[in-house]
C-alpha positions, -999 to +999 in steps of 0.1 A: +611-298-539+594-312-508+592-292-475+621-311-460+644-302-489+631-266-489+638-263-451+673-276-456+680-253-485+667-222-465+689-232-435+719-236-458+713-203-474+711-186-441+743-201-428+761-190-460+749-154-454+766-155-420+738-163-396+751-185-368+718-204-364+686-208-384+655-224-368+619-230-379+586-229-360+550-234-370+533-200-372+505-206-347+492-182-320+514-181-289+498-188-255+510-155-242+501-160-205+535-148-193+536-119-217+501-107-205+512-111-169+544-091-176+523-063-191+498-065-163+526-059-138+537-028-157+572-042-163+573-026-198+577+008-181+572+037-206+574+013-236+536+018-242+539+001-277+545-032-259+510-032-244+493-021-276+473-048-294+488-078-276+468-103-296+485-091-328+519-097-311+508-132-302+493-143-335+516-141-366+486-147-388+475-111-379+508-098-390+511-118-422+478-133-433+483-169-443+515-172-423+525-208-418+561-206-406+584-184-386+621-186-395+643-175-366+679-164-372+708-154-350+738-132-359+767-130-335+779-095-325+806-099-298+840-088-310+870-089-287+882-055-275+910-041-297+945-050-284+959-024-260+928-002-264+937+032-251+916+043-221+899+076-217+906+095-185+870+092-174+856+061-191+819+054-198+805+021-209+785+013-240+768-021-245+787-044-269+758-046-293+759-008-299+796-004-305+795-010-343+770-003-371+733-003-362+722-039-361+689-030-378+708-021-409+732-051-409+707-078-399+680-063-421+701-066-452+710-102-444+673-111-439+664-094-471+691-115-489+676-146-473+641-137-484+655-132-519+669-168-517+635-181-505+618-164-534+642-181-558+634-214-543+597-207-542+587-178-564+551-176-553+559-174-516+553-144-494+575-133-466+580-104-441+611-097-421+614-083-385+644-070-367+633-057-333+609-033-349+574-049-353+547-067-334+567-100-332+578-116-299+612-126-312+624-144-281+593-166-280+598-176-316+635-183-311+625-207-283+599-224-305+623-227-334+649-245-312+674-216-312+678-218-275+660-214-242+651-181-225+674-178-195+670-164-161+683-131-175+655-133-201+681-135-230+680-164-254+708-188-245+724-213-268+748-240-255+772-234-285+767-197-290+760-183-256+738-151-259+759-126-277+737-126-308+709-106-324+676-122-334+659-117-367+626-133-378+610-140-412+573-148-414+563-168-445+534-186-459+555-216-468+549-249-450+583-261-436+597-287-413+599-275-377+626-277-350+620-288-315+625-264-285+655-272-264+653-276-227+664-251-201+701-254-191+702-226-165+699-251-136+705-236-102+727-208-114+716-173-103+747-153-113+728-129-135+702-121-108+729-116-082+750-094-104+723-069-115+731-037-096+695-023-099+676-055-090+659-057-123+658-095-125+637-122-110+642-157-124+631-155-161+614-121-155+628-086-163+614-055-147+623-030-174+617-001-151+649-011-132+670-023-161+700-002-169+694-008-207+659+005-204+669+034-182+697+046-205+679+039-238+641+037-237+633+060-208+627+096-217+629+124-192+639+120-156+661+091-146+648+076-113+672+088-085+670+054-067+687+038-097+713+064-107+741+051-085+735+015-096+739+025-132+776+032-126+794+042-157+769+028-182+758+054-207+741+032-233+728-002-225+743-028-201+760-062-205+763-072-168+738-101-169+755-115-201+791-109-189+785-131-158+766-159-176+786-192-176+773-200-211+792-170-225+826-181-212+834-198-245+810-181-268+824-176-303+832-141-316+815-125-345+830-124-380+807-095-391+830-066-396+803-040-393+800-049-356+836-042-348+839-016-320+854+018-326+890+015-313+894+051-302+891+063-266+869+093-275+839+069-281+835+064-243+854+094-229+828+111-207+845+145-208+845+144-246+809+133-247+797+159-222+809+186-246+793+170-277+767+192-296+735+178-311+751+182-345+782+162-335+759+135-320+740+132-353+772+130-373+788+104-350+759+081-343+736+083-374+745+047-384+746+032-349+720+020-324+731+048-301+710+073-321+679+058-304+686+076-271+690+109-290+715+136-279+694+146-249+692+111-235+729+105-240+739+137-223+716+129-194+733+095-191+767+111-193+758+135-165+748+106-142+779+086-150+801+116-143+784+120-109+791+084-101+828+090-105+827+113-075+858+129-089+862+167-085+881+167-118+848+163-138+832+194-123+839+216-154+822+191-176+792+190-153+791+227-150+786+229-187+755+206-185+743+224-154+739+255-175+723+239-205+691+253-219+673+220-211+659+219-175+659+181-175+696+181-182+702+207-156+684+185-130+706+155-137+738+176-138+727+191-104+724+156-089+758+146-103+774+178-090+760+170-055+775+135-058+810+151-061+802+167-028+831+193-025+827+229-015+832+240-051+805+216-062+779+230-038+790+265-047+780+257-083+746+245-071+740+277-051+749+297-081+726+277-103+697+280-078+701+318-078+695+319-116+671+290-120+637+299-136+623+263-140+602+254-110+609+217-110+647+222-114+647+249-087+630+224-063+655+198-072+684+222-064+668+232-031+664+195-021+701+188-029+713+218-009+690+210+020+703+174+021+739+188+023+730+210+052+713+181+070+742+159+064+767+186+076+746+191+108+745+153+114+782+150+110 
């Protein structure tokens, strides 16, 4: 079997497994200038692993010695919302990609099946799979493999598929036929840049430190105050820059049943989530991507989202977090209570201050109460 036939067989096997696209690129070192500049500007935020050993990320031969090809795959994940989905009284938002089974599990199994097919076609070949977990710049390889172009929102865009898909890569020592990159089709459109509520986007560049997905998932500890209001009701991830993209208007829906969203309202009911215990979190999310943020991170995000409702009805839920054992959670609940802004809300803050032992949290409470006094005097 020559390399043209082998490439065609691998693509066919991938499509049979449910991948929406399969592309091939030569496994040669990437130029990496933009990646190095991105790291140099600190746009990775607290994701220190992104800055570690950049040359290994840029050279697939350092990941799989003897690598000749990178196989890039896509798997659609967008499912339509269930019909007449019941709404929670106080609704949070979870990114579409995290509403079903953890994509690492689903995509990983499909890639393993594709590698098994490759080994049947070429028993002596070597291969290694990556699903957003290793030193592989998946977007760069998707571009080189002709999957799509990297849009102004930094997602990979495909004229047929839009951007609602996961990327998975296979490094192999097989020599294959390679696809040509496609040209940029963003044109003069800037909808994603204009829609981002935290100003995280420049054309083709993402400042992770401002991105709602980064803030609600990757960031540990204190949520920057200047971005809390902009986060709105998002508690895990964000879809805004994809929702507004014209290339997603007619994007196909996924047929992968594992990615179907939970139809019940409790999944995003902020009042229910605010009362969730660590044990309940582990039970509910152990097979979803949401487990990455951990219970502590999700409760922090829920507190911020509750504050953004500015609805006095949520005060009992916030009071529970305000009295949690974790001072970081107490600080975020205090901010959220201050956002409600009623007399009852500030009475809760006064009560918490009187009992607060953590210095950083006490200072945060005093700042919030002082701001209220200043605002009252100004009014």
